[in-house]
N, C-alpha and C positions, 0 to 999 in steps of 0.2 A: 504494500500500500504506500503510495506517495502522496503526501499532504503538503501543499504549498501555502504557508501563511502569508497573507497579503493585507497590509495596513495602508489605508488611504492617507491618513494624517501623519506621514513621516515628518519628524521634527527637522531633520537636516535637508530633506528634499521632498516637499509635499507632493503627493499624487504621482510620484515617480513610477509606481507600478503600472500606471496607465499610459506612460510615455510611449509614443510611437517609435517602434524600431523596425524598419523595413516593411511597414504596412500592417504591423500587428502590435497591439498593446504589449508592454513588457511582460506582464504576468501571463498572458496568453502564449507568447513566444516561449517562455520558460516551460509552461505546461506541455506544449506540443513537442518540445525537445525530448521529453521523457515519457510521454503517454503510451508509447509502444511497449514499455517495460512492465507496467503494472497499472492498476487502477489509479487514477489521479483525481484528487479533489482539492479545490482551492478553498481555504478557510479564510474568509474575509471579514472585515469589520464595517463594511458599508455596502448598501444595496447597489451602488454604482459599479462596484467591482463584480458583484454577483451578475448583474445584467450584462456587463461587458463580456464576462466569461461565457455565459450561456449563449450569447450572440455568436460566439465562435465555437460552440459545441463542447465547452469545457464545464464539467460539473463543479458547482460552487455552493457553499453554504455560509450562512451568516453566523458569526460568533461574536462574543462580547467585545465592546469597545474599550474595556478597562484592563485587558491583559497587559502584564508588564513585558512579556516577551513572546516571540513567535512560537516558542516551545509550549508555553501555556495555551496558546491558541490552537496548536495542533492537538494538544491533549483534549481540549474541549471537543474538537471535531471528532477525534477517535472515540470519545465517549458517546457522542450523538450517533455515530455509526455503529456503536455497540460491537466494536472489534474484539476479538479474542485476546487473552493475555499474551499468547505466544506469537501474535501477528507481528511481523517486522514492519516498522513504520519508518519511512524515509522522509526527512524534513528537507525539502529543497527550497531555498530562499527565492522569493518572487523576483528579486533583482539579479538573478543568475541566468539570463537568457542564453548564454553560451556554454552552459554546463554540458559536458560531454556525456552521452548516455552510457558510454563504457565506464565512466567513473561511478555513476550511480549503480550500475549493474555489479561492479566489483565490490562496492560497499555492501550491497544486499547479500552477495554470496559470502563475504567475509563474516557478516553478522549471523548468517544461518549456520555457518561452521562453528562459530563461537557458541551459539545456542546449543549445539550438540554436545558441547563439553560440560553442560550444566552450570555454566557460569551464572552466578546469582543476579548480576546486574549487567545488562546488555546495552551498551552505548558506544557508538563509534563515529569516527569522522575521517577526513582525508587531508593529506598534505602533499606538497611537492617541494622540490629544491628551488631556491631562489638565490639571486646574487646579492652581494652586499649592498649595492645601491638600492635595489628594490626593498630590501629589508629595512631601510630607513623610513619608509613610508608608513605613517601611523594608521592609514586606512587599510594596510595589508597586515593582518594579524599573524604573528609568528608563534611557533610552537617548539618547545624543547621536549625531547622524548627520553624514556628510560630504555633499558636494554631489551625489553619485551615490546617495544613500540607502543607503550602506553604514554599518554600525555603527562608530563610533569607540570608544565605551566604554559599558559598562553599569554601573550602581551602585544600591545600596540607599539611598545618600545623595541629597540634593537636588542634582541637577546639571541644567543648569549653575548656578553661583553667580550670583545675579541682581543683580550690581553695577550694571548699567545701568538696571534696572527694566523691561527689555523682553524678558525671557526667556519662551520657550515651552517647555513641558514635554511630553515624550513618555513614555508608559507602555508597557513591554514586555509583550506578550501571550505567555503561556507555551506557544507552539507552535513547533516547529522542523521544517524540511524539509532533506533531504539527498538526493543521489544515493547509491546503495549504495556506490559506490567512495569517495566523499567521506566518508561515515559511517565507513567502515573507517579512512580516513586520519586523521580527527579523533580516533578512539579510540586510534590508535597514536602520537599526539603526546605528548610529555612533558608532565606536569602543569605548569601555570604557577603561580608563587607567588601571583599576584593572584587566581586563581580560588578559592583556599582562604581568602584574606583576606576576600573579598566573599561567598564561598559561592555563586558563579555560574560554572558550568562553561563557559558560552559564551565567557568571557574567555580560555579556552585558545586558541581560534582566533585571536583578536585578538593575543594574545601572540606567536603564531607567524606573524603577518602574513598570515592567511587572511581573505578577505572574507566578511562575513556580510551578505547582501542583505536589506534591510528593506522590508517592504510596509506602507503605511499603510492601515488599515481602520477601519470604523465598528463598534465593538463595545461592548455594554453587559454582556457576560458578566464573570464574576469567578471567580477560583480560590478554593478552600477552604483557606486557610492556618491559620486559627484556629478555635476553637470558636465564636467570635462569627460568623465567616463561615458556619459550618455552621448556626447558628440562623437567620441571615438567609436561607440557602437553603431551609431547612425551611418558613419562613414564607411563601415564595413559593408553595408548594403547598398551603397551608392553605385 
């Protein structure tokens, strides 16, 4: 199951999920990029998004306007859909119209294998290698990993600090996967101070000592965080 959380009133870039990219609204283009992999539902906070999605044949449902995060929004959607506890749910961000289907499929397969090990908490995401210059961008979230490829920490800052001159940098790709049971557990965790400081909800899991399995992928996609990103996306379709 793929659920795309879509919020109209984005604080940094209002209504960006409806921005036109090559003749399609951003949220619709994102949904169409992955709809062949599994059932896709857009979890929206406004009827405008609902009607836009339905116009293009994308299923969408209305969720609360008060959710703190996209993960809380997909949790509500999963509950409305009455999904089973063992259902793998992939959270694809609405502002990722260039997400490669191979990346999503790889994460689905990774989490299914993890589920077979009886791991009690199933949460995963993806990363790729980035260069030092890209790592300086605070809009590009970095991740540091342990020896089992679980996330130790995520940050908008340049991490790790390259004192030795031998640092490798990994960029977090904005896609998450959970089992339905673990999604509910994550959303019931108390907020972590560090998640508000960094503005990164995934730090809540790390704060509460929950594992986030990270999968390395090859990806050239990019999220639309700024108006400059949007212009770059538009130019791809010119």
